[in-house]
C-alpha positions as CSV (number, residue, x, y, z in Angstrom):
1,X,65.5,129.4,18.1
2,X,66.4,131.3,14.9
3,X,69.9,132.7,15.6
4,X,69.1,135.5,13.2
5,X,66.4,137.0,15.5
6,X,67.4,140.1,17.3
7,X,66.5,139.9,21.0
8,X,66.6,143.0,23.2
9,X,66.5,143.1,27.0
10,X,66.7,146.1,29.3
11,X,66.8,146.7,33.1
12,X,66.2,150.2,34.4
13,X,68.8,151.6,36.8
14,X,66.3,152.3,39.6
15,X,67.4,149.9,42.2
16,X,69.6,147.0,43.2
17,X,68.6,143.7,41.6
18,X,67.3,140.9,43.8
19,X,67.1,137.1,43.4
20,X,63.6,137.5,41.8
21,X,65.1,139.7,39.1
22,X,67.8,137.1,38.5
23,X,65.5,134.1,38.3
24,X,62.7,135.8,36.4
25,X,64.7,137.9,33.9
26,X,68.5,137.9,34.1
27,X,69.2,134.2,34.0
28,X,66.6,133.4,31.3
29,X,67.9,136.2,29.1
30,X,71.4,135.0,29.4
31,X,70.4,131.5,28.7
32,X,68.6,132.6,25.5
33,X,71.6,134.5,24.3
34,X,74.1,131.6,24.5
35,X,73.8,130.7,20.9
36,X,72.5,134.0,19.6
37,X,75.0,136.7,18.5
38,X,72.1,139.1,18.1
39,X,71.4,139.6,21.8
40,X,71.2,143.2,22.9
41,X,71.3,144.1,26.6
42,X,70.9,147.7,27.5
43,X,70.5,150.0,30.5
44,X,67.7,152.5,30.0
45,X,69.2,155.3,32.0
46,X,66.9,158.0,30.5
47,X,63.9,156.0,31.6
48,X,65.2,156.3,35.2
49,X,64.8,160.1,35.0
50,X,61.1,159.6,35.5
51,X,61.7,158.2,39.0
52,X,63.2,161.5,40.1
53,X,66.5,160.0,41.2
54,X,69.5,162.3,41.8
55,X,72.2,162.4,39.2
56,X,74.8,160.5,41.4
57,X,72.3,157.8,42.1
58,X,71.5,157.2,38.5
59,X,75.2,157.0,37.7
60,X,75.8,154.6,40.6
61,X,72.8,152.3,39.7
62,X,73.9,152.3,36.0
63,X,77.2,150.7,37.2
64,X,75.2,148.4,39.5
65,X,73.1,147.0,36.6
66,X,76.1,146.7,34.2
67,X,78.1,144.8,36.9
68,X,75.1,142.6,37.6
69,X,74.8,141.5,33.9
70,X,78.6,140.9,33.7
71,X,78.8,139.0,37.0
72,X,75.8,136.9,36.0
73,X,77.7,135.6,33.0
74,X,77.2,138.1,30.2
75,X,80.2,138.1,27.9
76,X,80.6,141.6,26.5
77,X,82.7,140.4,23.6
78,X,79.9,138.1,22.4
79,X,76.8,139.9,23.5
80,X,75.9,143.6,23.2
81,X,75.9,145.5,26.5
82,X,75.3,149.3,26.2
83,X,73.8,152.3,27.8
84,X,70.7,153.9,26.3
85,X,72.1,157.4,26.6
86,X,75.1,156.4,24.4
87,X,72.8,155.8,21.4
88,X,71.5,159.3,20.5
89,X,69.6,157.9,17.5
90,X,67.1,156.5,20.0
91,X,66.0,159.9,21.0
92,X,65.8,161.3,17.5
93,X,63.6,158.4,16.5
94,X,61.4,159.1,19.5
95,X,60.9,162.7,18.3
96,X,59.8,161.4,14.9
97,X,57.5,158.8,16.4
98,X,55.8,161.5,18.6
99,X,54.3,162.8,15.4
100,X,52.8,159.4,14.6
101,X,51.4,158.2,17.9
102,X,47.8,159.2,18.8
103,X,47.5,160.8,22.2
104,X,44.8,158.3,23.1
105,X,47.3,155.5,23.1
106,X,49.3,157.2,25.8
107,X,46.1,157.8,27.9
108,X,45.8,154.0,28.1
109,X,49.4,153.3,29.2
110,X,49.6,151.2,32.3
111,X,52.2,153.5,33.9
112,X,50.1,156.6,33.3
113,X,46.9,155.0,34.4
114,X,48.6,153.7,37.6
115,X,49.7,157.2,38.4
116,X,46.2,158.6,37.8
117,X,44.7,155.9,40.0
118,X,47.0,156.8,42.8
119,X,46.1,160.5,42.5
120,X,42.4,159.8,42.4
121,X,42.8,157.6,45.5
122,X,44.7,160.4,47.3
123,X,42.0,162.9,46.1
124,X,44.5,164.9,44.1
125,X,44.4,166.2,40.6
126,X,44.7,163.2,38.2
127,X,47.9,164.6,36.7
128,X,49.6,165.5,39.9
129,X,53.3,164.9,39.7
130,X,53.0,163.3,36.3
131,X,55.8,164.4,33.9
132,X,55.8,164.1,30.2
133,X,58.6,161.4,30.5
134,X,56.2,159.2,32.3
135,X,53.3,160.0,30.0
136,X,55.3,159.2,26.8
137,X,57.3,156.4,28.4
138,X,55.9,153.8,25.8
139,X,57.2,155.9,22.9
140,X,60.7,156.0,24.2
141,X,60.5,152.3,24.9
142,X,59.3,151.8,21.4
143,X,62.3,153.7,20.1
144,X,64.6,151.6,22.2
145,X,63.2,148.5,20.5
146,X,62.6,149.8,16.9
147,X,66.0,151.5,16.4
148,X,67.6,148.1,16.4
149,X,64.8,146.3,14.6
150,X,64.4,143.9,17.5
151,X,62.3,140.8,16.7
152,X,61.7,139.7,20.3
153,X,61.6,141.5,23.6
154,X,61.5,139.4,26.8
155,X,59.3,141.0,29.4
156,X,57.2,140.2,32.4
157,X,53.5,140.0,32.1
158,X,53.1,143.6,33.3
159,X,55.3,144.9,30.5
160,X,53.6,143.1,27.6
161,X,51.5,146.2,26.8
162,X,54.6,148.3,26.1
163,X,55.8,145.8,23.5
164,X,52.4,145.7,22.0
165,X,52.4,149.6,21.8
166,X,55.8,149.4,20.1
167,X,54.4,147.0,17.6
168,X,51.4,149.2,17.0
169,X,53.6,152.3,16.5
170,X,55.8,150.4,14.0
171,X,52.7,149.2,12.1
172,X,51.2,152.7,12.1
173,X,54.4,154.3,10.8
174,X,54.9,151.7,8.1
175,X,51.3,152.0,7.0
176,X,51.4,155.8,7.0
177,X,54.5,156.0,4.8
178,X,53.8,152.9,2.7
179,X,57.2,151.4,3.5
180,X,58.1,148.5,5.7
181,X,61.0,150.3,7.5
182,X,60.3,149.3,11.1
183,X,60.3,145.7,12.3
184,X,57.2,144.7,14.3
185,X,58.5,143.3,17.6
186,X,56.9,140.4,19.6
187,X,56.9,140.1,23.3
188,X,58.5,137.0,24.8
189,X,57.4,135.8,28.2
190,X,59.4,133.1,29.9
191,X,56.8,130.4,30.6
192,X,58.9,128.2,32.9
193,X,59.8,131.0,35.4
194,X,57.5,131.4,38.3
195,X,57.2,134.5,40.5
196,X,59.4,134.5,43.6
197,X,57.7,135.8,46.7
198,X,59.4,138.3,49.0
199,X,60.3,137.6,52.6
200,X,56.9,138.8,53.7
201,X,55.0,136.6,51.2
202,X,54.1,139.3,48.8
203,X,55.7,139.6,45.3
204,X,59.4,140.3,45.8
205,X,59.9,143.9,45.1
206,X,62.2,146.8,45.9
207,X,59.1,148.9,46.4
208,X,58.0,146.6,49.3
209,X,61.6,146.3,50.6
210,X,61.0,142.6,51.0
211,X,63.7,141.3,48.7
212,X,66.7,139.1,49.1
213,X,69.6,140.9,47.3
214,X,71.2,139.0,44.4
215,X,74.8,140.0,45.2
216,X,75.6,140.7,48.8
217,X,77.8,139.8,51.8
218,X,77.0,136.7,53.8
219,X,75.8,138.9,56.6
220,X,73.4,140.8,54.4
221,X,71.9,137.6,53.0
222,X,71.6,136.2,56.5
223,X,69.7,139.3,57.6
224,X,67.3,139.0,54.7
225,X,66.7,135.3,55.2
226,X,65.9,135.9,58.9
227,X,63.0,138.1,57.8
228,X,61.2,135.3,55.9
229,X,57.8,134.8,57.4
230,X,57.2,131.4,58.9
231,X,54.5,129.9,61.0
232,X,54.7,128.1,64.3
233,X,53.0,125.1,62.9
234,X,55.4,122.1,63.0
235,X,52.8,119.7,61.7
236,X,53.5,120.3,58.0
237,X,52.8,117.7,55.3
238,X,54.7,117.9,52.0
239,X,51.7,119.5,50.5
240,X,51.3,122.2,53.2
241,X,55.0,122.9,53.3
242,X,54.9,123.7,49.5
243,X,52.5,126.5,50.3
244,X,54.8,128.3,52.6
245,X,56.8,131.4,51.6
246,X,60.0,129.7,52.8
247,X,59.5,126.7,50.4
248,X,58.7,128.9,47.4
249,X,61.9,130.9,47.9
250,X,64.1,127.9,48.7
251,X,62.9,125.8,45.8
252,X,63.6,128.7,43.4
253,X,67.3,128.9,44.4
254,X,68.1,125.2,45.3
255,X,68.2,122.1,43.2
256,X,65.5,119.5,43.4
257,X,67.4,117.1,45.6
258,X,68.2,119.7,48.2
259,X,64.6,121.0,48.1
260,X,63.2,117.5,48.6
261,X,65.6,116.9,51.5
262,X,64.6,120.0,53.4
263,X,61.0,119.3,52.8
264,X,61.4,115.8,54.3
265,X,63.3,117.3,57.3
266,X,60.5,119.8,58.0
267,X,57.8,117.1,57.7
268,X,59.5,114.7,60.0
269,X,60.5,117.5,62.4
270,X,64.2,116.7,62.3
271,X,64.9,120.5,61.9
272,X,63.1,123.7,62.8
273,X,62.8,127.0,61.0
274,X,66.2,128.3,62.3
275,X,68.0,125.3,60.8
276,X,66.0,125.6,57.6
277,X,67.0,129.3,57.3
278,X,70.6,128.4,57.9
279,X,70.4,126.0,55.0
280,X,68.8,128.7,52.9
281,X,71.8,130.9,53.6
282,X,74.1,128.1,52.6
283,X,72.2,127.8,49.3
284,X,72.6,131.5,48.6
285,X,76.3,131.4,49.3
286,X,76.8,128.3,47.2
287,X,74.9,129.7,44.2
288,X,75.8,133.4,44.3
289,X,79.1,133.9,46.3
290,X,81.4,133.6,43.3
291,X,79.3,135.9,41.2
292,X,79.1,138.4,44.1
293,X,82.9,138.6,44.2
294,X,83.0,139.4,40.5
295,X,80.2,142.0,41.0
296,X,82.0,143.8,43.9
297,X,85.3,143.7,42.0
298,X,83.7,145.5,39.1
299,X,82.1,148.1,41.3
300,X,85.5,148.8,42.7
301,X,86.7,149.6,39.2
302,X,83.9,151.5,37.5
303,X,86.2,152.8,34.8
304,X,86.3,149.2,33.5
305,X,82.5,149.2,33.4
306,X,82.4,152.5,31.5
307,X,84.8,151.2,29.0
308,X,82.7,148.1,28.4
309,X,79.5,150.2,28.0
310,X,81.2,152.6,25.6
311,X,82.7,149.9,23.5
312,X,79.3,148.2,23.3
313,X,77.6,151.3,22.1
314,X,80.3,152.1,19.5
315,X,79.9,148.6,18.1
316,X,76.1,148.8,17.5
317,X,75.6,152.5,16.7
318,X,76.0,151.8,13.0
319,X,72.9,149.7,13.2
320,X,70.9,152.5,14.8
321,X,72.3,155.0,12.4
322,X,71.2,152.9,9.4
323,X,67.6,152.6,10.8
324,X,67.4,156.3,11.5
325,X,68.7,157.2,8.1
326,X,66.0,155.0,6.4
327,X,63.3,156.6,8.6
328,X,64.4,160.1,7.8
329,X,64.5,159.4,4.1
330,X,61.0,157.9,4.4
331,X,59.6,161.0,6.1
332,X,61.3,163.4,3.7
333,X,63.8,165.2,5.9
334,X,66.9,163.6,4.3
């Protein structure tokens, strides 16, 4: 990896992270940042406004996401952790880009089309309950990326379009003003990470309420594990066991030896599903208990979290200010 590349990652404060978020996004992002001083981690709290959350919930979840990053291993003295709302240059850049982006691009946005489809299915007006924040979501996301001249943006497959739109916006702006001011970002999809199913077999999601929380008490983990769907078939082969929801979750959090061991135990019937779930709980405790303690300690001292976020923003704002100044000079307002 080129250490000079700027890599930007964000997690919206709209819910409590689960083990799928950790394995699919948080852990890979931290791993990539180990030898890269240009790693930017931000909490897009203005994006959360589109979800209609009350003010106290957004504030609470902002602390939750920050604590999650830090407890997971982010070092705020080596990596940049900040809150979107602490970088006002982002929103001024968005206003400028609004005058560049064709309306048709927003009509094709996945988020907007999904809202339209839901309204059509419910036989409502296509724009029912669609605010302008949702409609222009890709422009604000582009501003998040472009203000820091990010080279790469790690995303899931469902977010690739937003990075492509950011790239198109940067290209259109540069072409319009004949000046290569904005860096064209690339999406980065982690190829080695597979999707972790939820306890009901569907994709693990807060929307489905089928998740196993990342940081939790042993009791909460146990309650989640108990809900993992299992079958009454005790005649599993190694191949058929690999197709179960239990195996897919277990193998995501356990090492290869422990995974092979429990697979053999299920196949030779030396344990049943209850014992298997007890072992799942042990794996969660072994892997995440220490991090959970750090997480809850941070949430008990949110002033410390606020200080870390404020310090992170102050350190990188000069970069955003420089980009905005170049843009404003280019468009003739400075």
